[in-house]
C-alpha positions in Angstrom: -36.0 -4.6 40.6 -34.3 -6.3 37.7 -30.5 -5.9 37.2 -29.5 -5.9 33.6 -26.3 -7.5 32.5 -23.8 -5.4 30.5 -22.1 -8.4 29.1 -24.1 -8.5 25.8 -23.4 -4.8 25.2 -19.7 -5.2 26.0 -19.5 -8.2 23.6 -21.2 -6.3 20.8 -18.8 -3.3 21.3 -15.7 -5.6 21.3 -17.0 -7.4 18.2 -17.6 -4.1 16.3 -14.2 -2.8 17.3 -12.5 -6.1 16.2 -14.3 -6.0 12.9 -13.3 -2.4 12.2 -9.6 -3.3 13.1 -9.7 -6.3 10.7 -11.0 -4.1 7.9 -8.3 -1.5 8.6 -5.4 -4.0 8.6 -5.2 -4.5 4.8 -4.9 -0.7 4.3 -1.8 -0.6 6.4 -0.3 -3.7 4.7 -0.6 -2.0 1.4 1.0 1.3 2.6 3.5 1.3 -0.2 1.3 -0.1 -3.0 1.6 3.1 -5.0 4.5 5.4 -4.3 8.1 5.9 -3.3 9.6 3.9 -0.5 12.8 2.4 0.9 13.4 -1.1 -0.4 16.5 -3.0 0.5 19.5 -1.8 2.5 23.0 -3.2 2.4 24.3 -1.5 5.6 27.3 -3.7 6.1 29.4 -4.1 3.0 30.6 -7.7 2.5 34.2 -8.3 3.4 36.6 -6.1 5.4 35.5 -2.5 6.1 38.7 -1.0 4.6 37.2 2.3 3.4 38.1 1.5 -0.2 35.7 2.9 -2.8 34.7 -0.7 -3.6 33.8 -1.4 0.0 32.0 2.0 0.4 29.9 1.3 -2.8 28.9 -2.1 -1.4 27.0 -0.1 1.2 23.8 1.1 -0.4 20.1 1.8 -0.1 17.4 1.0 -2.7 14.6 3.5 -3.2 11.7 2.0 -5.1 8.8 3.5 -7.0 5.7 1.3 -6.8 3.6 3.9 -8.5 2.3 4.0 -12.1 4.1 7.1 -13.1 7.7 8.4 -12.9 8.6 10.5 -9.9 11.0 13.4 -9.6 13.4 12.9 -6.6 14.8 16.5 -6.6 15.0 17.7 -3.0 14.3 14.3 -1.4 16.7 13.4 1.3 18.1 10.1 2.6 19.3 10.5 6.2 20.7 8.3 9.0 20.6 8.5 12.8 23.8 10.6 13.0 22.5 13.2 10.6 24.4 12.2 7.5 22.2 13.4 4.6 22.1 12.7 0.9 20.0 15.2 -1.0 18.8 14.2 -4.5 19.5 16.5 -7.4 17.3 16.4 -10.5 16.6 12.7 -10.9 13.5 10.7 -11.9 12.7 7.1 -11.0 10.4 5.4 -13.5 7.3 3.5 -12.5 8.2 0.1 -11.0 11.9 0.9 -11.0 14.5 1.4 -8.3 17.4 3.8 -7.8 20.3 2.6 -5.6 22.2 5.1 -3.5 25.8 4.0 -3.0 27.9 5.5 -0.2 31.1 5.8 -2.2 32.2 7.6 -5.4 31.1 6.8 -8.9 29.3 8.1 -12.0 25.6 8.5 -11.6 23.3 6.5 -14.0 19.6 6.0 -14.2 19.7 3.2 -11.7 22.7 4.1 -9.5 23.6 7.3 -7.7 26.7 8.0 -5.5 26.9 9.9 -2.2 30.6 10.5 -2.9 31.7 9.9 0.7 35.0 8.6 1.9 33.6 7.0 5.0 30.7 4.7 5.8 27.2 6.0 6.7 25.1 3.1 7.9 26.1 1.6 11.3 26.5 -2.2 11.3 25.2 -2.6 14.8 22.0 -0.7 14.3 20.7 2.4 12.5 17.7 3.9 10.8 17.4 5.1 7.2 14.9 7.9 6.6 13.4 9.0 3.2 12.3 12.6 3.6 10.2 14.6 1.2 11.4 18.0 -0.1 8.7 19.5 2.3 10.6 18.0 5.3 7.9 15.4 5.9 9.1 11.8 6.7 8.0 9.6 3.8 9.4 6.3 4.9 11.9 4.8 7.4 13.7 1.5 8.0 15.7 0.4 11.0 17.8 -2.6 11.8 20.1 -4.2 14.3 23.2 -6.4 13.9 20.8 -9.4 14.0 19.8 -8.5 10.3 23.4 -9.7 9.3 24.3 -6.8 6.9 21.1 -6.6 4.8 17.6 -5.4 5.5 14.5 -5.7 3.4 12.4 -2.8 4.5 9.1 -3.7 2.9 
């Protein structure tokens, strides 16, 4: 009786699986090639945390539109681990543009919106920003630790 080796079959299976994973890798790398996502976060405002409006506004999150058309942000939410939530009113972000959400008070413009808080949102030692669609579905998230030294590039 002849005993067949399963090594060639196992090698073929592993090779096929590895090939399919390699093909899938670029798709995940281009996750944000066309749409709304979290960009850069300044979670630790430079200087002393004195709760001044200047210091609060130096804490911010960039939301970027990599798409080819403008997007309406009404109903989108920006949320931290504690549950602090900023909900966008009627606001569009043009294709290829960014809107920066500042923690403190100020006058909203095309590129800057203000949470109007009197205290900080993002924890310096570690936190997670979440961008949530109006449907409640998580669109993007970005987390950090104190090792990021105050600023985090999310993508």
